[in-house]
N, C-alpha and C positions, 0 to 999 in steps of 0.2 A: 406671883413672885414680884417682889419691888424692882425698880432699876438697880439700886445699888446691889441686892443680892446677885441678879445677872451679871453684874460687872464684877463681884469677887468671884462667882460660878467660874466666868470665863478665863481670870486670871490663874486659879487653882487649876482648872482644866488645861491651859496651855502648860505648865510643868509637868501635870500628869501625862500628858498628850506626847511631850518630847520623850519623857522616860521609857513610856510605852513603845515607841518606835524600834528602840534598842531590843526590846525584849519580842516582839513579832520578827524581827529579822533574824534573830537568833536562834526563836524556834521554826520559822521556815526553812532555815539553811542548815543549822547543825541538828535540828528534830528532837532538842529537848527544852524543858522550863529552866531557866536560868533564876535560879531562887537569888543568887549573889548579884543581881542585876543592881539591886537597890543600894547595895553598898558601894557602886561607882560613882553614885549621886554623891554620897557623905563625903568619900574621898576625893571627889574633885571639888567639894566646898571649900574642904579643908586644905587641899593646895593651893586652892586660887587663894584664901586667905592668910597663908603662910608666903606665897611668893609675894602678895600685895604688901605684906608688914616689910619683907625685904628691899622691895623695889621704894617703898615711902621712906624706908628709912636711910637708903642711898642716895635719893634723890626727894627729899622732902616738898618740892613744888609740884609731884608728881598725886600727891595727897589733898593738893587743894580742889574743890569740887567742879566739876564740868557744867557750867550754865546752870538750868533747876534741877540738875539731880545730885544725889547725896553722895557721889564719890567723886575722887578724882581718877587721873589717866590711869592710874598704878592699877585698878581693878581690873580694865579691859587688857592691859599687859598680862597681867597676872593671871587673867582667864584663859588668854592664848598658851601661856605656859602649862598651867594646869590642864588645858584638855589633852597637851602632849604627854604628859607625865599618867595622865588617866589612862590614855589608850595604850601607854606602857604597861601599866599594873595589868592593865587587861590580857595583852598580850603573854605576860609574864606567867599570870594565872594562867592560862589557856597553855603555855608550853608546859608548865609543871603539873598541870594536874588534867585538866579536860583532854587533851592533847594525845597524853600517854594512853588515858582510857578508851579514847576512840582508837587509837593503833591496836589496843588489845581486842578490839570488836565488844565492848562493854556494852551490856543492854542499857536501854535508857533511863530505866528507874537507875541505876547505878550513877549514872551521870546526875540525875536528879537530887539525889542524896550527897553526890559530892560536892554539888553548888550549895545545899543548905551547909555541908561543913566549912565550903569557902567562905560564905556569908557570915558564919559566926567568926571564923579567924579574922577576917578583915576587920567586922566591928570590932571584935575586942581589943585588936590591935590599934586602930584607931583612937580607940576610949583609952588603951594605955599612953598612947603618946600624947594626946590632947587634953585628958582627962574626961570628965563627964560634964563639965561645966560648959552652958552654951557662950558661942563666940558670935561676933557682929564683922560686918565689914566697914561699917560706918557707925559713929553714934549719933550723925548729924539726923534731927527729925522734920518730916516732912509734913505738909499741911496738905490735905487733899484737896482738890478743885474741882469744881463743877463742870460737867461737860456736857449733859443735857440735862433736863428739867430730874431731880431725884437721882442723877448718877452722880457719882465724883470718884477721882481717883489720883494718886500723886503721879509726878512724872516717873518715878521707878516702876511702876506697875504699866502705866502707858510703853515704855520702853521692853518691860518683858512683853507684852503681847507683840511689840512690833517684831521682836527678835525671835519668838517662837515662830510668827508667820514668814518671817522670811528661812528660817532655818527649815520648817516642813516644805516649802517650794524648793529650797536648795536642793534636798535630799530627795524630793522626788524627780527633778529633772536630772539628777545623777543616775535615778534608778532607770530611767525611761529612756534617756538621751545619751549614754555614754558608755564606753566599752566593757568597762567595771560593772555598770549596773546591769548590762545584758548578759554577762557571766554569773552575776549573783542570781537573776532570776532563773537564768539554766540550771543553776546547780540547787536552786530550790526547787523546781520542777523535778530533776533525775540527777543525781549528782555522779554516778557512775556512768550514764550516757554522757552526760557532760565532759568528764575525764577522758572519754574515749574519744571524743572528738577536738579534743585539745584545750579544754579550760583547763585552767591552774586552779586545783580545787583549793589546796592549801592557800596560795594567795586571796581567794575570793574568801575562805574563813578568816584571815589577817584582817582583810577591807571591812567584814561584817563587825569583827571586834573593835577596830580602831573607830568605826561607824559607831556603833552602839555606846562606847565608852565617850568620845567627843560630845554627843547629844546628852550624855548622862550627866557629865561635867557641866555641860550649861544649864541644864536642868537644876542640878545641885548650886550651882552659883545664883540663878534666879530665885531660887526658893530662901538661900541664904540671905539674899539684899534684901527680899520683903519681910522674911518674918526670923530667922535666927539660925545658927549653924549649931548642930547636934548629931553627936555619934549614931542615934538613933533614928536619924531623919530619913535616909534612904529606907530603913525596916518600916518604919511608918507609910512610908509611900508604898509599900510593895503590892498591898492588896489592890490598892485603885490603878497600880501599873497593869497588873494583870488582868485586873476586869476591863480597862480600856483596850489592853491587845486583844482578847478574846472578843469583845465586842465589836470592835472594828473590823476583823476579821485577819488569820494569819497570815503576815507576809503583805498587808496593805497598808502605805505609810499614811496615806490621807485616812484611812479608814481609822489608824491608831490615834490620829490627832484629833478628827471628829469624835471619836468615843471618849479621849481624853477630856474635852469640852462636855460632853453630855455626862459624864462623872461628876466633873466638876459643877455642874449646873446643877445636877440631883444633890450634892452635898448640900451645896448652899441654901438650896430650897428645905432641905431636911433641918438644917439650921433654923431657918426661921421660921419654919410652921410646927416641927416637932421639938428640937431642941440641939444643942452641940453634942450630948452626949451621945447620942443618936448618929453621927456624921459617919463613924467608920462603919457602922451596919448597913451602909446605903450599897457600897461596891461588892461587898459578898452577895448581897438581895441581887443585883445586876449580875454578878458574875453567875449565880445558880439559874438565874432566870434566862440568860443567853444559852447557857450550857443546856437546858431542858426545851427552850422553843426553837432556837435557831444555832446549833453549835458552829456552824462556821463563821457566825458574826454577819454585820453588816454589808462587807465587802469582801468577803472571801467565798471560796467556791467549796462544793460537795467533792470531798475528794474519795 
């Protein structure tokens, strides 16, 4: 693998890892695979683009690029607003769909199929509102700069790597050092016993949805900043997200991020060695191999 392919894999893997954290937390606590999680990436990216446009129209000075980056302060401000709106969207979907199914005691397969339906509805609504034409946060062109011999990256790409690292450390500390994190880990182990001991399971579920949506929004903004924004972007990342979540081990935040980097590096190596048309098959191969050889993942435990 060339140094440049290594850099490309790390960048792609950081975005996959952030999205996979939401999936692994949802599965660990709510006990079902949420196939609508990828749409939160798309909605977060589009909400940030809309908010950035509104802020830039109101205060044009905020669209001036900051330092070496391709965007102005309008995008970070819009990103904060988009995270809040994406979290609200996740809570609304849970209240309207998944919460009612849980209250009825529906089987896991019903929740999974409901997530498929939610994904289709969210994706088509997004395409109806914004059309299928790609969107961009900025039209500015960046020239990659050499980092080490044979490895180049733009300032936006380096920022994405830094933000992903900070986000993972922050989530890990929240889960291990805070009362909310301890409650989440308790519910993941045994929700019924946690409720008996006084843990507010409903509050934990809301926290999981908010945390997963915020990270998904951040991953969508990062992907849109480096590539482009499309209604299908979340759907295209869905298989890599699940591959990373299962490879890292259900419930493990560091495992999801490390597995995301592994998936990203594997995709970059495949593009270099075999061809770009086989890139999508890498996640499927990793997913099947993990399920056959080590179903609990790298950092998961046998239940």
